[in-house]
C-alpha positions as a Markdown table, in Angstrom:
| # | Residue | x | y | z |
|---|---|---|---|---|
| 1 | Met | 37.4 | -33.6 | 5.8 |
| 2 | Asp | 39.7 | -31.0 | 7.3 |
| 3 | Pro | 41.5 | -31.9 | 10.5 |
| 4 | Gln | 39.8 | -29.0 | 12.4 |
| 5 | Asp | 36.4 | -30.7 | 11.6 |
| 6 | Val | 37.4 | -33.9 | 13.3 |
| 7 | Ile | 35.4 | -33.5 | 16.5 |
| 8 | Pro | 34.5 | -36.4 | 18.9 |
| 9 | Gly | 30.8 | -37.1 | 18.8 |
| 10 | Arg | 30.3 | -35.9 | 15.3 |
| 11 | Arg | 28.6 | -38.2 | 12.8 |
| 12 | Val | 30.5 | -38.8 | 9.6 |
| 13 | Glu | 30.3 | -40.9 | 6.5 |
| 14 | Ile | 33.3 | -43.1 | 5.7 |
| 15 | Asp | 34.0 | -43.5 | 1.9 |
| 16 | Gly | 33.1 | -47.0 | 0.9 |
| 17 | Phe | 32.1 | -48.1 | 4.4 |
| 18 | Gly | 29.1 | -46.4 | 5.8 |
| 19 | Glu | 28.4 | -44.0 | 8.7 |
| 20 | Gly | 29.9 | -43.8 | 12.2 |
| 21 | Thr | 30.7 | -41.5 | 15.1 |
| 22 | Ile | 34.1 | -39.9 | 15.7 |
| 23 | Val | 35.4 | -41.1 | 19.1 |
| 24 | Gly | 39.0 | -39.9 | 18.9 |
| 25 | Gly | 42.2 | -39.8 | 16.9 |
| 26 | Glu | 45.9 | -39.8 | 16.9 |
| 27 | Asp | 48.6 | -38.7 | 14.5 |
| 28 | Asp | 47.1 | -39.0 | 11.0 |
| 29 | Glu | 44.2 | -41.3 | 11.7 |
| 30 | Val | 40.7 | -40.9 | 13.2 |
| 31 | Glu | 38.9 | -43.5 | 15.3 |
| 32 | Ile | 35.3 | -44.0 | 14.3 |
| 33 | Ala | 32.7 | -46.1 | 16.2 |
| 34 | Val | 30.6 | -48.0 | 13.6 |
| 35 | Ser | 28.6 | -50.0 | 16.1 |
| 36 | Glu | 28.5 | -50.3 | 19.9 |
| 37 | Val | 31.4 | -52.9 | 19.8 |
| 38 | Glu | 33.4 | -52.0 | 16.7 |
| 39 | Thr | 35.7 | -49.1 | 15.8 |
| 40 | Val | 37.7 | -48.5 | 12.7 |
| 41 | Arg | 40.7 | -46.2 | 12.1 |
| 42 | Val | 40.7 | -44.1 | 8.9 |
| 43 | Arg | 42.5 | -41.1 | 7.4 |
| 44 | Pro | 40.6 | -37.8 | 7.7 |
| 45 | Glu | 40.4 | -37.5 | 3.9 |
| 46 | Lys | 38.2 | -40.6 | 3.8 |
| 47 | Leu | 35.5 | -38.8 | 5.9 |
| 48 | Asp | 32.6 | -36.7 | 4.8 |
| 49 | Pro | 29.7 | -35.1 | 6.7 |
| 50 | Pro | 26.6 | -37.4 | 6.5 |
| 51 | Glu | 24.0 | -36.3 | 3.9 |
Protein backbone atom coordinates (compact mmCIF):
# COMPACT_ATOMS: atom_id res chain seq x y z
CA MET A 1 0.00 0.00 0.00
CA ASP A 2 1.32 3.44 -0.86
CA PRO A 3 1.93 5.82 2.07
CA GLN A 4 -0.65 8.32 0.77
CA ASP A 5 -3.29 5.55 1.04
CA VAL A 6 -2.65 5.12 4.78
CA ILE A 7 -5.70 6.96 6.12
CA PRO A 8 -6.99 6.53 9.72
CA GLY A 9 -10.34 4.72 9.73
CA ARG A 10 -9.64 2.81 6.52
CA ARG A 11 -10.13 -0.97 6.61
CA VAL A 12 -7.12 -2.95 5.40
CA GLU A 13 -5.95 -6.52 5.09
CA ILE A 14 -2.63 -7.40 6.70
CA ASP A 15 -0.62 -10.03 4.80
CA GLY A 16 -0.65 -13.25 6.81
CA PHE A 17 -2.70 -11.79 9.68
CA GLY A 18 -6.23 -10.75 8.74
CA GLU A 19 -8.16 -7.48 8.60
CA GLY A 20 -8.02 -4.38 10.74
CA THR A 21 -8.61 -0.63 10.80
CA ILE A 22 -5.85 1.95 10.48
CA VAL A 23 -5.67 4.05 13.66
CA GLY A 24 -2.42 5.92 13.08
CA GLY A 25 1.21 5.64 12.22
CA GLU A 26 4.66 7.02 12.79
CA ASP A 27 7.84 6.90 10.78
CA ASP A 28 7.79 3.76 8.65
CA GLU A 29 5.09 1.79 10.53
CA VAL A 30 1.29 1.89 10.59
CA GLU A 31 -0.78 1.10 13.69
CA ILE A 32 -3.75 -1.17 12.97
CA ALA A 33 -6.60 -2.01 15.37
CA VAL A 34 -7.36 -5.72 14.96
CA SER A 35 -9.90 -5.84 17.80
CA GLU A 36 -11.34 -3.45 20.37
CA VAL A 37 -8.37 -4.07 22.68
CA GLU A 38 -5.46 -5.06 20.43
CA THR A 39 -3.37 -3.14 17.91
CA VAL A 40 -0.44 -4.21 15.76
CA ARG A 41 2.25 -2.16 14.02
CA VAL A 42 3.18 -3.11 10.47
CA ARG A 43 5.05 -1.66 7.50
CA PRO A 44 2.80 -0.14 4.78
CA GLU A 45 3.96 -2.68 2.18
CA LYS A 46 2.28 -5.43 4.28
CA LEU A 47 -1.14 -3.81 3.78
CA ASP A 48 -3.71 -4.30 1.04
CA PRO A 49 -7.26 -2.98 0.62
CA PRO A 50 -9.80 -5.61 1.77
CA GLU A 51 -11.34 -7.70 -1.01
